[in-house]
GULOVEX-647312 format. One record per residue (C-alpha): residue number from 1; x, y, z. Coordinates in Angstrom, 2 decimals, padded with zeros to 5 digits. Layout:
% GULOVEX-647312
ATOM  pos        X        Y        Z
ATOM  NUM        X        Y        Z
...
***
This chain:
% GULOVEX-647312
ATOM  pos        X        Y        Z
ATOM    1   130.57   141.57   040.85
ATOM    2   134.32   142.06   040.39
ATOM    3   135.41   139.24   042.64
ATOM    4   134.16   135.70   043.09
ATOM    5   133.75   133.23   045.94
ATOM    6   137.04   131.73   044.71
ATOM    7   138.84   134.97   045.63
ATOM    8   137.25   135.03   049.07
ATOM    9   138.18   131.38   049.65
ATOM   10   141.76   131.99   048.49
ATOM   11   142.12   134.97   050.85
ATOM   12   140.83   132.86   053.75
ATOM   13   142.86   129.76   052.96
ATOM   14   146.09   131.21   051.55
ATOM   15   146.14   134.58   053.30
ATOM   16   146.35   136.47   050.00
ATOM   17   144.91   136.59   046.49
ATOM   18   145.45   138.68   043.37
ATOM   19   142.31   139.83   041.54
ATOM   20   143.35   140.90   038.06
ATOM   21   141.65   143.83   036.32
ATOM   22   139.44   144.60   039.30
ATOM   23   139.18   148.22   038.12
ATOM   24   138.52   149.26   034.52
ATOM   25   140.90   151.48   032.60
ATOM   26   138.56   154.47   032.73
ATOM   27   138.42   154.18   036.53
ATOM   28   142.16   154.51   037.04
ATOM   29   143.28   156.84   034.23
ATOM   30   142.47   159.95   036.26
ATOM   31   144.15   158.45   039.30
ATOM   32   147.40   157.72   037.47
ATOM   33   147.37   161.32   036.25
ATOM   34   146.95   162.51   039.83
ATOM   35   149.90   160.38   040.93
ATOM   36   152.01   161.84   038.14
ATOM   37   151.12   165.33   039.30
ATOM   38   151.76   164.52   042.97
ATOM   39   154.83   162.30   042.66
ATOM   40   156.09   162.12   039.07
ATOM   41   159.47   163.56   038.15
ATOM   42   162.59   162.74   036.21
ATOM   43   163.42   159.09   036.76
ATOM   44   166.99   157.78   037.08
ATOM   45   168.35   155.97   034.05
ATOM   46   170.13   153.27   035.98
ATOM   47   168.69   150.28   037.80
ATOM   48   168.65   150.24   041.60
ATOM   49   171.84   149.15   043.25
ATOM   50   171.46   145.65   044.68
ATOM   51   172.28   146.01   048.37
ATOM   52   171.27   142.55   049.57
ATOM   53   171.59   143.37   053.26
ATOM   54   169.98   140.18   054.48
ATOM   55   170.80   137.12   052.43
ATOM   56   169.35   138.79   049.38
ATOM   57   166.15   139.74   051.21
ATOM   58   167.07   143.21   052.38
ATOM   59   165.84   145.06   055.46
ATOM   60   163.49   147.83   056.53
ATOM   61   164.57   151.45   056.18
ATOM   62   162.79   154.84   056.31
ATOM   63   163.75   155.50   052.69
ATOM   64   161.32   152.79   051.58
ATOM   65   158.37   154.86   052.81
ATOM   66   159.22   158.33   051.50
ATOM   67   156.59   157.99   048.77
ATOM   68   153.76   157.32   051.22
ATOM   69   150.97   159.83   051.91
ATOM   70   147.90   159.26   054.05
ATOM   71   144.35   159.67   052.75
ATOM   72   142.79   162.08   051.88
ATOM   73   145.05   163.50   049.17
ATOM   74   145.21   166.84   047.36
ATOM   75   143.80   165.12   044.32
ATOM   76   140.57   164.40   042.46
ATOM   77   137.49   162.87   044.03
ATOM   78   138.16   159.72   041.98
ATOM   79   141.55   159.29   043.61
ATOM   80   140.29   160.03   047.10
ATOM   81   137.36   157.63   046.84
ATOM   82   139.03   154.68   045.09
ATOM   83   139.88   153.11   048.45
ATOM   84   136.19   153.46   049.33
ATOM   85   134.95   152.06   046.03
ATOM   86   131.65   150.16   046.50
ATOM   87   133.20   147.03   044.97
ATOM   88   136.02   147.07   047.56
ATOM   89   133.52   147.62   050.36
ATOM   90   131.47   144.68   049.09
ATOM   91   134.60   142.50   048.94
ATOM   92   135.45   143.46   052.54
ATOM   93   131.92   142.79   053.76
ATOM   94   131.91   139.30   052.28
ATOM   95   135.41   138.48   053.50
ATOM   96   134.70   139.68   057.04
ATOM   97   131.13   138.33   057.05
ATOM   98   129.60   141.62   058.08
ATOM   99   127.23   144.21   056.62
ATOM  100   129.07   146.97   058.49
ATOM  101   132.80   147.51   057.90
ATOM  102   135.28   150.31   058.54
ATOM  103   138.20   151.64   056.52
ATOM  104   140.94   152.02   059.11
ATOM  105   143.98   152.66   056.89
ATOM  106   144.43   154.14   053.42
ATOM  107   147.49   155.68   051.81
ATOM  108   149.13   156.27   048.47
ATOM  109   152.53   154.79   047.73
ATOM  110   154.80   155.87   044.88
ATOM  111   158.06   154.00   044.31
ATOM  112   160.84   154.79   041.84
ATOM  113   163.77   152.73   040.65
ATOM  114   166.92   153.80   042.45
ATOM  115   165.22   155.90   045.15
ATOM  116   165.63   153.24   047.85
ATOM  117   166.51   149.64   048.46
ATOM  118   162.96   148.30   048.64
ATOM  119   163.96   144.71   049.42
ATOM  120   162.41   143.61   052.72
ATOM  121   162.58   140.45   054.84
ATOM  122   159.45   138.33   055.13
ATOM  123   157.10   139.59   057.81
ATOM  124   153.45   139.72   058.84
ATOM  125   151.71   143.08   059.27
ATOM  126   149.88   142.59   062.53
ATOM  127   152.42   144.35   064.76
ATOM  128   151.28   147.79   063.62
ATOM  129   147.61   146.90   063.13
ATOM  130   146.80   145.52   066.58
ATOM  131   148.19   145.46   070.11
ATOM  132   147.15   141.82   070.38
ATOM  133   147.52   139.18   067.68
ATOM  134   145.31   138.09   064.76
ATOM  135   142.07   136.50   065.91
ATOM  136   141.41   132.83   065.22
ATOM  137   138.07   134.07   063.87
ATOM  138   138.81   135.39   060.37
ATOM  139   135.82   137.72   060.62
ATOM  140   137.66   139.56   063.41
ATOM  141   140.84   140.00   061.38
ATOM  142   141.32   142.48   058.55
ATOM  143   141.42   142.49   054.79
ATOM  144   144.01   144.73   053.19
ATOM  145   143.89   145.79   049.54
ATOM  146   146.76   147.05   047.40
ATOM  147   145.36   148.75   044.28
ATOM  148   147.61   148.89   041.19
ATOM  149   147.45   152.09   039.12
ATOM  150   150.40   151.01   036.98
ATOM  151   151.49   147.59   035.80
ATOM  152   153.24   145.89   038.72
ATOM  153   155.75   143.36   037.43
ATOM  154   158.63   141.63   039.16
ATOM  155   161.03   144.28   037.90
ATOM  156   158.67   147.01   039.15
ATOM  157   158.50   145.98   042.79
ATOM  158   155.77   143.33   042.91
ATOM  159   154.91   142.15   046.41
ATOM  160   156.03   138.57   047.12
ATOM  161   154.18   136.33   049.55
ATOM  162   153.98   132.78   050.85
ATOM  163   150.55   131.09   051.14
ATOM  164   149.76   129.63   054.55
ATOM  165   149.90   126.10   053.16
ATOM  166   153.55   126.65   052.19
ATOM  167   154.68   128.78   055.13
ATOM  168   153.12   126.83   058.02
ATOM  169   155.29   123.71   057.52
ATOM  170   158.33   126.01   057.76
ATOM  171   157.33   128.53   060.41
ATOM  172   154.50   126.85   062.31
ATOM  173   150.92   128.02   062.15
ATOM  174   151.47   130.65   064.89
ATOM  175   153.29   132.84   062.33
ATOM  176   155.40   135.29   064.32
ATOM  177   155.19   138.81   062.93
ATOM  178   158.91   139.55   062.51
ATOM  179   161.43   136.83   061.72
ATOM  180   164.21   139.00   060.28
ATOM  181   166.64   137.51   062.84
ATOM  182   166.15   134.02   061.40
ATOM  183   168.11   133.96   058.13
ATOM  184   167.65   130.25   057.49
ATOM  185   163.89   130.64   057.75
ATOM  186   163.99   133.67   055.46
ATOM  187   165.85   131.68   052.83
ATOM  188   163.41   128.77   053.14
ATOM  189   160.44   131.11   052.62
ATOM  190   162.08   132.72   049.61
ATOM  191   162.34   129.31   047.97
ATOM  192   158.54   128.93   047.99
ATOM  193   157.44   132.56   047.58
ATOM  194   154.87   133.60   044.97
ATOM  195   154.66   136.88   043.10
ATOM  196   151.77   139.32   043.35
ATOM  197   152.59   140.81   039.94
ATOM  198   149.60   141.99   037.96
ATOM  199   148.38   144.51   035.39
ATOM  200   147.17   148.01   036.23
ATOM  201   143.70   147.94   037.73
ATOM  202   144.43   144.76   039.69
ATOM  203   143.93   144.41   043.43
ATOM  204   146.08   142.33   045.78
ATOM  205   144.08   141.33   048.87
ATOM  206   145.91   139.94   051.88
ATOM  207   145.63   139.43   055.62
ATOM  208   147.78   140.69   058.47
ATOM  209   149.12   137.20   059.21
ATOM  210   150.48   136.17   055.82
ATOM  211   154.23   136.31   055.20
ATOM  212   155.11   138.81   052.49
ATOM  213   157.84   141.27   051.55
ATOM  214   158.51   144.27   049.36
ATOM  215   160.91   143.85   046.44
ATOM  216   163.17   146.18   044.48
ATOM  217   162.33   148.06   041.35
ATOM  218   165.09   147.18   038.91
ATOM  219   163.74   148.39   035.57
ATOM  220   165.68   151.52   034.51
ATOM  221   163.50   154.59   034.98
ATOM  222   160.74   152.45   036.48
ATOM  223   157.99   153.51   038.84
ATOM  224   155.09   151.89   040.69
ATOM  225   151.91   153.69   041.80
ATOM  226   149.65   151.93   044.29
ATOM  227   147.22   152.67   047.07
ATOM  228   146.41   150.59   050.14
ATOM  229   142.99   150.28   051.77
ATOM  230   142.48   148.22   054.94
ATOM  231   139.11   147.17   056.31
ATOM  232   137.86   145.69   059.57
ATOM  233   134.47   144.86   061.02
ATOM  234   132.71   147.79   062.67
ATOM  235   133.20   147.57   066.42
ATOM  236   136.43   145.57   066.21
ATOM  237   138.45   147.73   068.60
ATOM  238   141.41   145.34   068.53
ATOM  239   142.34   146.63   065.08
ATOM  240   143.51   150.15   064.29
ATOM  241   145.99   152.27   062.36
ATOM  242   144.75   155.70   061.28
ATOM  243   142.67   158.00   063.47
ATOM  244   140.86   159.96   060.76
ATOM  245   139.97   163.00   062.96
ATOM  246   143.68   163.39   063.72
ATOM  247   144.17   164.27   060.05
ATOM  248   141.60   167.08   060.13
ATOM  249   143.86   169.49   058.20
ATOM  250   143.83   167.20   055.15
ATOM  251   141.37   167.86   052.26
ATOM  252   138.34   166.14   053.78
ATOM  253   136.02   168.56   051.97
ATOM  254   136.70   166.61   048.76
ATOM  255   135.59   163.39   050.43
ATOM  256   132.44   164.78   052.06
ATOM  257   131.37   166.53   048.85
ATOM  258   131.60   163.34   046.79
ATOM  259   131.17   160.27   049.01
ATOM  260   127.95   158.33   049.46
ATOM  261   126.48   157.70   052.94
ATOM  262   127.77   154.10   052.75
ATOM  263   131.28   155.28   051.93
ATOM  264   131.22   157.79   054.77
ATOM  265   129.91   155.09   057.11
ATOM  266   133.12   153.17   056.43
ATOM  267   134.93   156.15   057.95
ATOM  268   132.75   156.13   061.06
ATOM  269   130.16   158.73   060.00
ATOM  270   126.69   157.65   061.24
ATOM  271   124.31   156.58   058.50
ATOM  272   121.07   158.46   057.75
ATOM  273   118.49   157.59   060.39
ATOM  274   121.04   157.08   063.15
ATOM  275   119.98   158.78   066.43
ATOM  276   123.16   160.88   066.20
ATOM  277   121.51   162.99   063.54
ATOM  278   119.33   165.76   064.91
ATOM  279   118.43   169.18   063.59
ATOM  280   121.34   170.60   065.58
ATOM  281   123.99   168.09   064.51
ATOM  282   122.87   168.52   060.91
ATOM  283   123.30   172.31   061.15
ATOM  284   126.72   171.96   062.70
ATOM  285   127.84   169.36   060.15
ATOM  286   126.70   171.61   057.30
ATOM  287   128.64   174.53   058.75
ATOM  288   131.78   172.41   058.98
ATOM  289   131.41   170.89   055.49
ATOM  290   129.44   173.37   053.32
ATOM  291   129.81   171.20   050.22
ATOM  292   128.27   168.11   051.85
ATOM  293   124.80   167.23   050.52
ATOM  294   123.00   166.29   053.72
ATOM  295   119.52   165.98   052.23
ATOM  296   119.35   162.19   052.70
ATOM  297   120.29   162.63   056.36
ATOM  298   117.72   165.46   056.81
ATOM  299   114.98   163.37   055.23
ATOM  300   115.69   160.52   057.66
ATOM  301   115.30   162.91   060.62
ATOM  302   112.05   164.40   059.36
ATOM  303   110.65   161.05   058.22
ATOM  304   112.20   158.36   060.43
ATOM  305   111.65   154.77   059.34
***
């Protein structure tokens, strides 16, 4: 068990929680090497220029997201499956009070000092996760994980956030998604913000209705490697982001050749024993993904429970 009931309670009450050293060093060493191969390069020697476009809190710009790539990646199985790690799935199941959850967003994110002005205004994430608003029932919301593959300190772009108990007296408990046009409120939130800084292997878990913001990397030659993984309850059609079949040209063969049935279920693949699986669908699935070991699924068809 890599998280405790304290972490679940903090996520529910505060909207966010940092779990230090969630992943062991041997679990992320390969992943950092993959990030270096995919994104690493000569780093600038100077610190990022402080632009301070919005009372010191910055703004959104496309340049902030140039280091983002959607799952799956042209990388090792370890890198592709870290967002589907059984410990993350277990965390999501407990947080959302469900034995059946779905991964609906996952992407890598590499940031480098000087590449962009990463300072953002405070915001909530629900505008691009749902067409409605966050449910009053926490089980029908989402839990979003940011996985740290490098140390994430305040001079390396740590996320900053404001717990509900500190933001609600300022903003009201309705928590509008975007408040960039309210500079006084932005300044008030900055005065009570907390840092999500943590060592490599840590996980920052947060909800789509907690105020947070990206911050600049200022350490000369600095970089930050992270991956996001967002979960919802199965059947919660109010929440969405990535349509996995839309990305069919990506290296899914790596995922199918290495993922467990439970991990694949989080992507919407029916579990062994589901009526979807027949002799015909098994043949067709094997033809599409030759490296997928379908024996567990075949056994459940031949010997149904």
